[in-house]
DRENSENU-181116 format. One line per 4 residues: for each residue x, y, z of C-alpha. Coordinates in Angstrom, 1 decimal, padded with zeros to 4 digits. Last residue first. Layout:
DRENSENU-181116
X:Y:Z | ...
This chain:
DRENSENU-181116
-000.3:010.8:010.5 | -001.4:013.9:008.8 | -004.4:016.1:007.9 | -006.6:016.9:004.9
-004.0:016.0:001.8 | -005.4:016.6:-001.4 | -006.0:015.4:-004.3 | -007.5:016.4:-007.3
-010.3:015.0:-009.4 | -010.5:017.0:-012.7 | -013.8:019.0:-013.6 | -016.7:017.7:-015.3
-016.7:019.1:-019.0 | -018.7:022.1:-019.5 | -022.3:022.8:-020.7 | -024.2:024.8:-022.8
-022.0:027.7:-023.1 | -023.4:030.6:-023.6 | -023.8:032.1:-027.2 | -022.2:035.3:-028.5
-018.8:033.4:-027.9 | -019.4:031.4:-030.7 | -019.8:034.2:-033.3 | -016.2:035.7:-031.8
-015.3:031.4:-032.0 | -015.6:031.6:-035.6 | -014.3:035.0:-036.3 | -011.1:034.6:-034.5
-010.2:030.6:-035.3 | -010.4:031.7:-038.8 | -007.8:034.6:-038.1 | -005.7:032.4:-036.1
-005.6:030.2:-039.2 | -004.1:033.4:-041.7 | -002.3:034.7:-039.1 | -000.5:031.6:-038.3
000.0:031.0:-042.3 | 001.6:034.5:-042.4 | 004.0:034.2:-039.8 | 005.6:030.9:-041.0
005.5:032.4:-044.3 | 007.0:035.3:-043.2 | 009.8:033.5:-041.0 | 010.8:031.3:-044.5
010.9:033.9:-046.5 | 012.8:036.2:-044.3 | 012.1:039.4:-042.6 | 013.5:042.5:-043.5
011.2:044.8:-043.1 | 008.9:044.4:-040.1 | 005.0:044.5:-041.0 | 004.6:040.9:-040.6
005.6:041.4:-037.4 | 002.4:044.0:-036.5 | 000.2:041.7:-038.5 | 000.9:038.9:-036.3
000.6:041.4:-032.9 | -003.2:041.7:-034.1 | -003.7:038.0:-034.3 | -002.1:037.6:-030.7
-004.1:040.1:-029.2 | -007.4:038.8:-030.6 | -006.7:035.3:-029.5 | -005.0:035.9:-025.3
-006.9:038.6:-023.7 | -009.9:039.5:-025.7 | -010.6:036.4:-027.4 | -010.2:034.0:-024.3
-011.7:036.5:-021.6 | -014.7:035.9:-024.0 | -014.9:033.0:-023.7 | -013.9:032.4:-020.2
-016.6:034.5:-019.4 | -019.6:032.2:-018.0 | -016.3:030.0:-016.8 | -015.4:032.9:-014.0
-012.2:034.0:-015.5 | -009.3:033.2:-012.6 | -008.8:029.6:-014.2 | -008.3:031.0:-018.1
-005.4:033.3:-016.8 | -003.9:030.2:-014.7 | -003.7:028.1:-017.9 | -002.0:030.6:-019.6
000.5:031.0:-016.5 | 001.4:027.1:-016.8 | 001.9:027.5:-020.6 | 004.7:030.5:-020.1
006.8:028.7:-017.1 | 006.5:025.3:-019.2 | 007.6:027.1:-022.5 | 010.0:029.3:-020.9
011.4:026.4:-019.0 | 011.9:024.4:-022.6 | 013.6:027.0:-024.1 | 016.2:027.2:-022.3
018.8:029.3:-025.0 | 016.4:030.4:-027.1 | 013.6:032.1:-024.8 | 016.6:033.3:-022.5
018.3:034.9:-025.1 | 015.1:036.6:-026.0 | 014.5:038.2:-022.5 | 017.9:038.0:-019.8
016.0:036.8:-017.1 | 013.3:034.4:-018.9 | 010.6:033.0:-016.5 | 010.7:035.2:-013.6
012.1:037.8:-015.7 | 008.8:038.0:-017.6 | 009.4:040.2:-020.6 | 009.8:037.2:-022.9
010.4:038.7:-026.5 | 007.7:039.7:-028.7 | 008.8:043.9:-028.0 | 011.7:042.5:-029.4
010.5:042.6:-032.8 | 011.5:046.3:-033.8 | 015.1:046.2:-033.0 | 015.5:043.2:-035.7
017.9:040.5:-034.7 | 015.1:039.0:-032.9 | 013.2:036.9:-035.8 | 017.1:035.7:-036.5
017.4:033.5:-033.4 | 013.9:032.8:-033.1 | 014.1:031.4:-036.7 | 017.4:029.0:-035.8
015.7:028.1:-033.1 | 012.8:026.9:-034.6 | 009.4:029.7:-035.0 | 006.3:028.5:-032.5
003.2:030.6:-032.8 | 000.6:032.3:-030.3 | 002.3:035.5:-031.4 | 002.3:037.4:-027.8
003.1:033.4:-026.7 | 006.2:033.5:-028.6 | 007.6:029.7:-028.0 | 010.7:028.6:-029.2
010.9:025.4:-030.6 | 014.1:022.4:-030.8 | 014.2:020.4:-033.5 | 012.5:016.8:-034.1
015.0:014.8:-036.2 | 017.8:013.8:-034.0 | 015.6:010.6:-032.4 | 015.1:009.7:-035.8
018.4:008.8:-036.7 | 018.2:005.5:-037.1 | 015.0:005.7:-039.0 | 011.9:004.8:-037.8
009.3:002.3:-039.4 | 006.2:004.2:-040.4 | 002.6:003.8:-039.3 | 003.1:005.6:-035.3
003.8:008.7:-037.7 | 000.5:008.5:-039.2 | -001.4:008.8:-035.4 | -000.5:012.8:-035.5
-001.8:014.2:-032.4 | -000.5:017.8:-032.9 | 001.3:020.2:-031.0 | 003.3:017.9:-029.3
006.2:019.7:-028.4 | 007.3:022.6:-025.8 | 007.8:020.5:-022.6 | 004.8:018.0:-024.0
001.4:019.2:-023.5 | -002.1:017.5:-021.7 | -004.9:019.8:-021.2 | -007.2:020.2:-018.6
-011.1:020.8:-018.1 | -012.2:020.1:-021.5 | -015.1:021.7:-024.0 | -015.6:024.4:-021.5
-015.1:026.9:-024.2 | -011.9:028.3:-022.8 | -010.4:025.1:-021.9 | -011.0:024.4:-026.0
-009.5:027.8:-026.6 | -006.3:027.3:-024.3 | -006.1:023.8:-026.2 | -005.8:025.5:-029.3
-002.2:026.4:-028.4 | -000.9:022.9:-028.8 | -003.5:020.2:-028.9 | -001.5:017.2:-027.8
-003.6:015.6:-025.8 | -007.2:017.2:-024.9 | -008.3:016.4:-020.9 | -012.4:015.3:-020.4
-013.6:015.0:-017.5 | -016.4:012.2:-016.7 | -020.0:013.2:-016.5 | -021.0:010.9:-019.6
-023.1:013.8:-020.8 | -020.1:016.0:-021.3 | -019.5:013.7:-024.4 | -022.1:015.9:-026.8
-019.9:019.5:-025.7 | -016.7:017.8:-026.5 | -018.5:017.0:-029.8 | -019.4:020.7:-030.2
-016.0:022.1:-029.2 | -014.2:019.6:-031.6 | -016.4:020.5:-034.5 | -015.7:024.2:-033.9
-012.0:023.7:-033.8 | -012.3:021.3:-037.6 | -014.3:024.4:-039.4 | -011.7:026.7:-037.3
-008.5:025.1:-039.2 | -006.0:022.8:-037.5 | -002.5:023.8:-037.2 | -002.2:024.1:-033.7
-003.6:020.6:-033.4 | -005.9:017.7:-034.6 | -005.0:014.9:-036.3 | -005.9:012.3:-035.5
-008.0:013.1:-031.7 | -006.4:011.7:-028.9 | -008.7:012.9:-025.7 | -008.0:012.0:-022.5
-011.0:010.6:-020.6 | -011.1:011.2:-017.2 | -011.4:009.2:-013.0 | -012.6:005.4:-015.6
-013.9:002.6:-014.0 | -016.1:001.8:-016.7 | -020.1:002.1:-016.8 | -020.4:004.3:-020.1
-017.6:003.9:-021.9 | -019.1:001.3:-024.7 | -022.3:003.6:-024.7 | -020.2:006.9:-025.4
-018.3:005.4:-028.4 | -021.5:004.1:-030.1 | -023.2:007.8:-029.3 | -019.9:009.3:-031.1
-019.8:007.5:-033.9 | -024.1:008.3:-034.7 | -022.9:011.9:-033.9 | -019.9:011.9:-036.3
-017.5:014.8:-034.9 | -014.9:011.9:-033.4 | -015.5:010.0:-036.1 | -014.1:012.3:-038.4
-011.4:013.2:-036.4 | -009.8:010.0:-036.2 | -009.9:008.2:-032.5 | -007.5:007.7:-029.8
-009.4:007.8:-026.5 | -006.9:007.4:-023.7 | -008.9:006.0:-020.5 | -007.4:008.0:-017.7
-007.1:005.4:-014.5 | -006.6:006.7:-011.1 | -004.6:004.7:-008.5 | -006.5:004.7:-005.4
-007.9:001.5:-005.7 | -003.9:000.4:-004.8 | -004.4:-002.3:-002.3 | -003.2:-005.6:-004.8
-006.5:-007.0:-005.7 | -007.9:-003.3:-006.2 | -005.5:-002.2:-008.8 | -005.8:-006.0:-010.4
-009.9:-005.6:-010.1 | -009.4:-001.9:-012.1 | -006.9:-002.6:-014.3 | -009.6:-006.4:-015.9
-011.8:-003.7:-016.1 | -009.5:-001.4:-018.2 | -008.5:-004.3:-020.1 | -011.9:-005.8:-021.0
-012.9:-002.2:-022.5 | -009.8:-002.0:-024.4 | -010.6:-005.4:-026.0 | -013.8:-004.5:-026.5
-012.9:-001.1:-028.6 | -010.1:-003.0:-030.5 | -012.4:-004.4:-032.9 | -012.9:-001.3:-034.3
-016.7:-000.6:-034.9 | -017.2:002.1:-032.6 | -014.2:003.8:-034.6 | -012.7:002.5:-037.2
-009.2:003.7:-036.6 | -009.5:003.1:-033.6 | -006.3:003.9:-031.8 | -005.8:001.4:-029.2
-006.2:001.4:-025.3 | -003.9:000.4:-022.2 | -005.5:002.7:-019.5 | -003.7:005.9:-018.8
-001.8:004.9:-014.8 | -002.3:007.5:-011.8 | -000.6:007.0:-008.1 | 002.5:005.9:-009.6
005.0:004.1:-006.9 | 007.9:002.6:-009.0 | 006.9:-000.9:-007.7 | 003.6:-000.5:-007.7
002.7:000.6:-011.3 | 005.2:-001.7:-012.5 | 003.8:-004.6:-010.9 | 000.2:-003.4:-012.5
001.3:-003.3:-015.5 | 002.8:-006.7:-015.6 | -000.3:-007.9:-014.4 | -002.1:-006.0:-017.2
-000.4:-007.7:-019.8 | -000.5:-011.3:-018.4 | -004.5:-011.2:-017.4 | -005.3:-009.5:-021.1
-003.0:-012.0:-022.6 | -005.0:-015.3:-020.8 | -008.5:-013.5:-021.6 | -007.1:-013.3:-025.8
-005.3:-010.4:-026.6 | -002.7:-011.7:-029.5 | -005.6:-012.0:-032.1 | -006.0:-007.9:-031.7
-002.7:-007.6:-032.9 | 000.2:-006.6:-030.7 | 003.9:-005.4:-032.7 | 006.1:-008.5:-032.7
008.7:-009.8:-029.8 | 005.6:-008.9:-027.4 | 005.5:-005.8:-025.0 | 004.4:-006.2:-021.6
007.7:-005.8:-019.9 | 009.0:-003.0:-022.2 | 011.8:-004.3:-024.5 | 009.6:-003.3:-027.5
009.6:000.1:-026.0 | 012.9:000.9:-027.4 | 011.4:001.5:-031.2 | 010.2:-000.7:-033.6
007.2:-001.5:-031.7 | 005.9:002.2:-031.8 | 006.5:002.4:-035.2 | 004.8:-000.8:-036.7
001.3:-000.1:-034.4 | 000.4:-002.0:-031.9 | 002.7:-001.2:-029.3 | 002.3:002.6:-029.7
-001.2:001.6:-028.4 | 000.1:-000.1:-025.3 | 002.1:003.0:-024.3 | 002.7:001.8:-020.7
002.0:005.6:-019.6 | 002.4:005.9:-016.2 | 001.1:009.1:-014.2 | 002.4:010.8:-011.3
-000.3:013.0:-010.3 | 000.2:015.7:-007.9 | 000.3:015.3:-004.2 | 003.9:017.4:-003.6
004.7:014.2:-002.2 | 003.6:012.8:-004.8 | 005.2:015.0:-007.6 | 008.5:015.4:-005.7
008.4:011.0:-005.6 | 008.8:011.0:-009.2 | 010.8:014.0:-009.7 | 013.7:011.7:-007.8
012.4:008.7:-009.7 | 013.5:010.6:-013.4 | 017.1:008.5:-014.0 | 014.9:005.0:-013.2
011.7:006.0:-014.8 | 013.0:006.4:-018.3 | 011.9:003.8:-020.5 | 008.6:004.0:-018.5
007.6:007.3:-020.2 | 006.2:009.6:-017.5 | 003.0:011.5:-017.5 | 003.1:014.5:-015.5
000.5:015.9:-012.7 | -001.4:018.8:-011.8 | 000.0:021.8:-013.4 | 001.0:025.1:-011.7
003.3:024.3:-009.3 | 005.8:026.9:-009.7 | 007.5:026.8:-006.1 | 011.1:027.4:-006.5
012.2:024.1:-006.6 | 009.0:022.6:-008.8 | 010.2:024.9:-011.6 | 013.5:022.8:-011.3
011.8:019.5:-011.1 | 010.1:020.3:-014.4 | 012.9:021.1:-016.0 | 014.9:018.7:-015.3
012.4:016.2:-015.5 | 012.4:017.0:-019.6 | 015.7:015.2:-020.5 | 013.8:012.2:-022.0
010.6:013.4:-022.9 | 008.4:014.0:-020.0 | 004.3:014.8:-020.7 | 002.5:017.9:-018.8
-000.3:017.8:-017.2 | -002.9:021.2:-017.0 | -005.8:021.2:-014.9 | -008.6:023.9:-015.1
-008.7:025.7:-011.1 | -011.6:024.4:-009.2 | -014.4:026.4:-008.7 | -017.1:023.7:-009.8
-015.7:021.3:-006.9 | -014.5:017.6:-007.1 | -012.1:017.0:-004.0 | -010.5:013.7:-003.5
-009.8:013.0:-000.3 | -006.0:011.6:001.1 | -004.6:011.3:004.4 | -001.6:009.6:003.6
000.4:010.4:000.7 | 003.6:007.8:000.6 | 001.9:005.2:002.3 | 001.4:003.2:-000.6
-000.1:-000.1:000.0
């Protein structure tokens, strides 16, 4: 039994802050640990990759001591793909010599996989776990759905049997966007999820994120409002800057983000075998919150060479002591600190007026500033193209969300459960 966080109770209240979760890459734990040491606790938990648990254990212990969620992702979805299985995750205890297929999951296999995951949860002392689930390419007709239901039920049973009934189960619902916005498909999926022991549903919608159109954004928000009838908190995964809009319009109660990565959930990347150099392929990106835009490190350096653009550098010395130089040098810290501030800003706005607050304090200023940035002489074609694309997309969001803000929000995602200390031994 976990004794490191005694005397906890679950609290659910309409006034709870909106949720933010950080997904840790191999080296992201140092950034989060530093922010915690400074008392910057503007998030509800972190998602750990089981491959890195040993050298990230110090952060995990700190997360638990602060009554935050230390969440294990067993990466079951990835292990059922050629790209995911080809990675080093194929050495995880619950992996197979080949990528998982539906016929592997007879009752005995389900028991084995779940027992291995639960054993890992206990040994590493996690207080939350992402349920083993798969990408439902065929929506409610996908054969993985029935298997995933059994996996969730078995997971809860084995956690309870091992005295870990307090471990939260977050269910990743991974589906194509066209399935998510289809009313009939949604109804069938909702029926399948009804009655499962879930603390939240984590939405992995392919492909949705920072570059999505206003039409896709509107459809996502409407689909979330339909899911609210389940009375289960919703968390949006890998939605980039659009996660703020989803929070503001009551669609979700929380967002998940990498520490400067993960602007879009793209399942197609898992259908490709990674090359030997793929781990170096992802370029460093610098977040410019005033423009709601990311630039590569090279682009950011060039951007801030223009004196007229220094106004868009980070001005919070608690975040970036040396302005744009700190933004570029420590992009992880800048992103994490800034995203916590953005979510906190929305949390402090009364829910009924959050849509207008988001438009007036975040989106409209960003689109106006993009116009000023584009007026700067001497920008390279690559930066101009990036900024013009951002302005075009954001103008669409602004028009659509502006119209949506004229109507009252009809429903809100159930709030995320938090564990709070109410006593001591």
